[in-house]
C-alpha angles and dihedrals in degrees: 000000000000110000090179098074116116091245096049093047090050091051092051091049090050092052091050091057093063111108107173139037089246092054091048091048093051094045094048091048091053092044102042138038119250089252092054092050091050091048092050091048091052091049091050090049089051090053091051091050092046089052087056090051093245111167118259092241092059092045091051090050094047098043103029089230121143120251088249092057092046089051090049091050089049090052091051092045091056095036130109098258095065098201096141092041092052094051095042091049092049093048091048091048091048094050091045090051091050092049091051091048093055 
């Protein structure tokens, strides 16, 4: 995939302008179909569960994803780019910080 196309760069810039969950929700709803949003949410949940070493069978049951998709998410989770790992780590750090601040 070429992230350096004009269109892909513009999409990344657009995503980086989002400041709130409501803005992200509205942008994603305009950009994607409901089915795409649901699929991406299931894949992200699978990545979270894989990071917790949950067995594939349980992830498939919880998310409704196929074993092939869970395996693909696992490959991306352990891959060199680290997109899932970055977001999961930041979310974990954020929720841990909130819990300590309570």
